[in-house]
C-alpha positions in Angstrom: 0.0 0.0 0.0 1.3 3.4 -1.0 2.0 6.1 1.6 -0.6 8.9 1.3 0.7 12.5 1.5 -1.4 15.6 1.8 0.2 18.5 -0.1 -1.0 22.1 0.6 0.6 24.4 -1.9 -1.1 27.4 -3.6 1.4 27.9 -6.4 -0.1 25.9 -9.3 3.2 25.2 -11.1 5.1 24.1 -8.0 2.1 22.1 -6.8 1.8 20.2 -10.0 5.6 19.5 -10.2 5.7 18.3 -6.5 2.7 16.1 -7.0 4.1 14.5 -10.1 7.5 14.0 -8.5 6.1 12.5 -5.3 3.8 10.2 -7.3 6.8 9.2 -9.5 8.6 8.3 -6.2 5.7 5.9 -5.4 3.7 8.1 -3.0 -0.1 8.8 -3.3 -0.6 12.5 -3.2 -3.7 14.7 -2.6 -2.8 18.3 -3.7 -4.9 21.1 -2.2 -4.2 24.7 -3.2 -6.4 26.4 -0.7 -6.3 25.7 3.1 -10.0 26.6 3.4 -10.8 23.1 1.9 -9.3 21.5 4.9 -11.0 23.8 7.4 -14.3 23.3 5.7 -14.0 19.5 5.6 -11.8 18.0 8.4 -12.3 14.6 6.9 -9.8 15.5 4.3 -7.1 14.9 6.9 -8.1 11.3 7.4 -6.0 8.5 6.0 -2.8 10.4 5.4 0.6 9.5 6.8 2.2 13.0 6.3 1.4 16.5 5.3 3.5 19.1 3.4 2.4 22.6 4.2 3.5 25.7 2.3 3.9 28.7 4.7 2.7 31.5 2.3 -0.9 30.4 1.7 -4.1 32.4 1.0 -6.6 33.0 3.8 -4.2 31.8 6.5 -0.5 30.9 6.5 0.9 27.5 7.0 1.8 28.1 10.6 -1.8 28.9 11.5 -3.0 26.0 9.4 -0.7 23.6 11.4 -2.3 24.9 14.6 -5.8 24.1 13.2 -4.6 20.6 12.0 -3.2 19.8 15.4 -6.7 20.3 17.0 -8.0 17.1 15.4 -5.0 15.2 14.0 -1.5 14.1 15.1 -0.3 13.6 11.5 3.4 14.5 11.1 4.1 17.5 8.9 6.8 19.5 7.4 6.9 23.1 6.1 8.0 23.9 2.6 8.6 27.7 2.2 10.4 30.5 0.6 10.8 32.2 4.0 14.3 31.4 5.2 14.8 33.6 8.2 15.9 31.8 11.3 12.9 33.1 13.3 10.5 31.6 10.9 12.3 28.3 10.9 12.4 28.2 14.7 8.7 29.0 14.9 7.9 26.2 12.5 9.8 23.7 14.6 8.2 25.0 17.8 4.8 24.3 16.3 5.8 20.6 16.2 6.9 20.4 12.6 9.0 17.3 11.8 11.1 19.3 9.3 11.4 22.7 7.6 12.6 23.0 4.0 13.4 26.3 2.3 12.6 26.8 -1.3 14.0 26.2 -3.8 15.0 22.6 -2.8 16.1 19.6 -4.7 13.2 17.1 -5.1 15.6 14.3 -4.0 16.2 16.1 -0.7 12.5 16.5 -0.1 12.0 12.8 -0.8 14.8 11.9 1.6 13.4 14.0 4.4 10.0 12.5 3.9 11.3 9.0 4.1 13.3 9.9 7.2 10.1 11.2 8.9 8.2 8.1 7.9 11.0 5.8 9.1 10.9 7.4 12.5 7.2 6.9 12.5 7.5 3.2 11.9 10.2 2.8 14.5 8.0 4.2 17.3 7.6 1.7 20.1 4.0 0.9 20.9 4.5 -0.3 24.4 3.8 1.7 27.6 6.9 3.1 29.3 7.0 3.8 33.0 9.0 6.9 33.8 9.0 7.5 37.5 5.5 8.3 38.6 4.5 8.9 35.0 3.2 6.6 32.3 4.4 7.3 28.7 2.3 5.9 25.8 4.3 6.5 22.7 1.7 5.2 20.3 -0.8 7.9 21.6 1.8 10.6 22.0 0.9 11.3 25.6 2.1 11.0 29.2 -0.2 10.4 32.2 0.5 11.6 35.8 -2.2 10.4 38.2 -5.4 11.8 36.7 -3.7 14.3 34.4 -3.0 13.6 30.7 -0.4 15.6 28.8 -0.7 15.4 25.0 2.6 15.5 23.3 3.5 16.4 19.7 5.0 13.8 17.5 8.5 15.2 17.9 8.2 15.5 21.7 7.1 11.8 21.8 10.0 10.7 19.5 12.5 12.7 21.7 11.2 11.3 24.9 11.3 7.7 23.5 14.9 8.2 22.5 15.8 9.5 25.9 14.1 6.7 27.7 16.2 4.2 25.8 19.3 6.0 27.1 18.4 6.0 30.8 21.3 6.5 33.2 23.5 7.5 30.3 24.9 10.6 28.6 23.5 11.0 25.1 25.2 13.5 22.7 23.4 16.4 21.1 24.8 15.2 17.7 23.1 11.8 18.1 19.8 13.3 19.0 19.8 15.8 16.2 20.9 13.4 13.5 18.5 10.7 14.7 15.4 12.9 15.0 16.1 16.0 12.9 18.3 14.4 10.2 21.0 16.9 10.7 23.2 18.7 13.2 23.0 22.5 12.7 22.3 25.6 14.7 18.6 25.8 14.0 17.9 22.2 14.8 20.0 22.7 18.0 17.8 25.6 19.1 14.7 23.5 18.5 16.1 20.7 20.6 16.7 23.0 23.5 13.1 24.2 23.2 11.8 20.6 23.3 14.1 19.7 26.3 12.6 22.7 28.2 9.1 21.4 27.5 10.0 17.9 28.7 11.5 19.2 32.0 8.2 21.1 32.6 6.1 18.1 31.8 8.0 16.0 34.4 8.4 18.6 37.1 6.2 16.7 39.6 8.8 13.9 40.0 12.1 15.4 41.1 13.9 12.1 40.5 13.5 12.6 36.7 16.4 14.6 35.3 17.3 15.9 31.9 20.7 17.5 32.8 22.7 19.3 30.2 26.3 18.3 30.0 28.2 21.3 28.6 29.8 20.6 25.2 28.4 17.0 25.0 24.7 16.6 25.4 22.4 15.4 28.1 22.6 13.1 31.1 19.3 11.2 31.4 18.2 10.0 34.8 14.8 8.2 35.2 14.1 6.1 38.4 14.0 2.4 37.7 
C-alpha cells in the first residue's frame, strides 16, 4: 500500500511539479491549493501519513493551518517555504513540525526528508513506558500523571522515547539531532533546546526525573527504575 501524502501548496506550477515527482517516487498525493478546503472538511485529513504545508498560503499561513490541524490530528508534517529567516524556521519547529525545508529545494532532498520522517514513525515503540510516577504511551503521544494527561507532539514523543532508551546515560546532542532531525546544525539545536525545556516542565512533579545538560556534550538522562 502506498504512503498517502497531503500537499497544501497554492502555487499551481510548483504544486503540480511536486505532486508528479512524489507520485513518481511511489507516493499517493492529494494536492490542495487552498487551506479553506481542509478547514471546511476536516475529513480531508483522514488516512494520510504525512502533510507538506506551504507557509505562504491564502486565507491563513501554513503556521496557523498547522495549529488548526493539530486540534484534530497528530499527523506528522513539514513546512515547505520561501521564508528562510531563522525566526520563521524556529517558529515552525516550535509548532511541532518534523522538518522545515526552504525553497528552492532539490526534489531528491524532499523525498529523503519525507522518508526519514516516515522511518521514525515506523520505528516508534507501541509499548507503555514507565518513567518515575509517569506513564508514557508512545503510540498515543501522551504521558499520564495520576489523573492528568499531557498530550505530546509527534516530535516530543520521539525525543522522549529516544531519551528513555538511554536512561542513566549521557547522550550527545549530535546523536539526538541526527536521529530525530536528520542533521546537526544551529537551527535544529535551538529547536532541541526548546523541546528539552518542555519535557522538563512536563515531568516537574517527579524530582527524580532529570534531563541535565552536559556542557559541550549533550544530556545526562536519569529516570528512576
